[in-house]
N, C-alpha and C positions, 0 to 999 in steps of 0.2 A: 694225657698219658693213659688214662683208663680206657678211652675209646680205642687207642691203639692196641692195648692189651686184650681187648674184647673182640678183635678182628676174627672173622670166621676162618677156620682152617680146614682144608679138605682132608678127608679120611677115607680109607678104602672099605669096600665090602670084604667079606672073608668067607672062606669055606673050610670048616673044621675037617681035618683028615686029608686035605689036599696036600700034594707034595710041597715042600718048602720052596720059596722062591730062590732062584740062584743068586740073587744079589740082595743086599740089605736094602731097606726102604730108604730112599734118598730124601733129603730135606730140600725144600724149594728155595731156601735162602740161608745165608750164613747166620741170620738172626734166629736164635732159638725160639723166639715168640712167634715166628712165622713158618714153622715147620709144617710140611705137608707130606703125607704118605701117598705113594702112587701104586695102586694095585687095582686090577680090573676083574676081580673074581666076584661072582654074584653071591648074595646071601642065600643060604638054604631056606627052603620054605618054612621050616620050623622056627626061624628067627624073623620072618617077615610079619608085618602087621596082619592080624586076623581080620576077617570080614566084620565081625561084631566086636567092637572095641569096648572095654570097660567104660561106663559112663564117666565123662569128664576127662578121659585121657586122649580124646581126639585132638586136643591142643598139641600133644607131643608127636603126633603121627608123622609130621614132615620136618621136624626140627633136627638139625645137625649140630646145633650149639644151644646149650641151656645155661643161662647165667644165674648164679645164686648169690644174692647180696644179703649179708647179715646186717640187721639194723642196729645202730648204736644205742645202747641203753644208758642214757645220761644219769639216771638215778644210781645205777650200779657203779658208774665211774665216780660219782661224787661220794657215795657211801662206802665204796670199796667192797660191795657185796655182789654175789652172783645172782643174777636175775634170769628169768626164763628167756630162752633164745627166741628170736623172731627172724624170719627170712623172707625176702621177696624173691620169687622165681620168675625170670624174665626170658624172652626170646632174644635173638641176636640184634633186634632193633631197639632193645631196651624197654619193650612193652611188657608190663606185668601180666603173667598168665595165672600164677598161683601165689598164695600167701601161706606160710607155714608158721605155726605157733607151737612151742614146747609146753607140754603139761607135765609138771613135776612138783613135788612138795619141797618146801623150804629146807627141811631137814636133810633131804637127799642132796640138794644143791650145795649146802653148807659143809656137810660132813663126808659125803661121797664124791663131791666135786665132779671131775670129768668122767668118773666111772658110774655116775648116777643112773638109775633107771628112769625112764621117761617115755612119754608118748608124744609124737609130733603129728599134728593134724594139719593136713594140707587142703586148703579150700580154693575154689576158683573165684573169679571176680564177682560172682553172684552170691558168694557165701556158702555154696554147697561143698560139703566135705567130699573129696574125691579120692584121697589117698590117706591111709593111716600107717604110721611107722612106729612100731613098738620096739623099745630097747630095754631088755632086762638088765639087772645088776650083774655084771660079770667082771672077770679079771682082765688085766691088760699087761701081761708080762711074759717074756720068753721063758721065765722060770716056772710058769704054771700053765702048761700046754693043754690041760684037760678042760678048762672052763673059760675059754676065750670069748671075745666079743661076738655078738650075733644080733642081727636085726630081722624083724618080720615085717614084710610089706603087704598091706591089704589094699586092694583096689577093685571095686569100691569097698568101703569099710565093712568088715565082716567076712570078706572073701580073700583068702591068702593067695597071692600070686607069685611071690618070690621071697627069698631070704638072702641076706648078706652075712657071710660067716668068715671070721678071722681064722687063718691057718698058721700053725706054729712054724716059725723060721727063726734061726738064731741071729740072722744078719739083716734081713729085709722085711718090711711090713707086707704081708701077703693076705689076700682075701679072695673068696670065691663068691660069685653070684649064682644062686641056685634057683631052680624052678619050684613050683608049689610042692613037688614030691621030694624036695631036697636033693635033686640031682644037679651036679655041677655043670654049668653051661659056659661060664666065662671066668677068667681069673684077673685080679687086679694086683699089680706089683708096684710098690712104692720105692722111693730112694732110701739109702741107708741113713741119710741125714734129712730130717724133715723140718729143720728150724726155719728155712726160707728167709734168712735175715736180709738178703740183698737180691732176691730174685724169686721167680715162680718156683713152685714145688709141683712136680708132675707125678701122678700115679697112672701108670700105663695099664690100659685094658687089653688083655691078651686072650688068645685061645687057650684051652685047657693045658695043652702041651707047652705053652709059653713060647712057641716058635714064631707067632705072628701077632703084631700089635694092630688092633683095629680101632683104637680110640684112646682117650685119656681124660682124667679128671685133674684139673689144675687149680692150685691155690695161688691166686694172683698176689704178687707183692704190691702192697698199697703204700709203701713208703715207711721210713724208719719211725716217724712220729706216730702214725696210725698203728703200726704193729706193736709198739711198746706201750702206748698210753690208752689203747682201746682193745677190746676183744672182737671188733667188727671185722669180718673176713669176707673176701670175694672169691668165688669159685667159678670155673667154667667147665662144663661137661661137653666133650667133643666126641660125637658118635656118628656112625652112618645114619643118614636120614631115614632109611627104611628098616632100621632096627625095630624089633617088636616094642610096643609102647610099655609093656609090663617090665621089660628089661631096662628101659629108660627110667621108669619109676623106681626100680631097684637101684639104679645108679644115683638118682637123687637122694635116696636113703643112704647110700654109701658115702655120699658127699657130707651129709650131716654127721655120720659116724666119724669120718676123718676130722671134721672140725672139732668134735668133742675130744677125740683121742690125741691129736697132734697140735692143734692151734688154739684151743680154748685157754686163753690166759688174759690177764689184765695187769695193770700197774700194781694192784694189791697183791698179786701172786708172784711178783718178781723178787 
């Protein structure tokens, strides 16, 4: 089942500011898991990979599917405690390209739970840290729109390349991907219900005006037993292969943020 869920899905390039297409983007199959968007507009040069890539991000340069698998923490399951998250980041063939580890203190994990501040350090297979994701302690409520969630993406560590910022909306989870100058470049829109009890949950990646969908971040349904008795989640990031690698790195960070905000649960928390 998991192999079928992790099939590659085609996605279009996009051109911000271009006229809206006359027709909605058709699906290639009646099966929601096999949707494909058909559009033949090129990416503008500002979104294409640069000649000099940040060290370690060359692995992302040709990927159109990034799979993120959260490792099961048996100790946390047995003791009913929240442990630091660990994630494997893989390509479409299931080959590991990165490994991510959360750094946070026990007090924050216990008393701040899913709102906790933390740092996620992403290393390549040689152990070199290539991406750092910093998450400060912030609110997560439509009733408090002034201090919502935000991530800082560094690649390499020490060099800020992007941000992921939550935007206030009374009905839908909305986020923007920003460049190093905090200028909005893409928007992410989630569904009104993110429980995902019996199916995938898709967060659509859109242009700023929300007229065109260019990709998505999916939380794959892993079955009732896994969803209820563990906090191990599987995600897929579907993007155009020629999207800038720093934007792909920001989407990996966004995936971690969605896991904390919407899917971080265990049997002890039910």
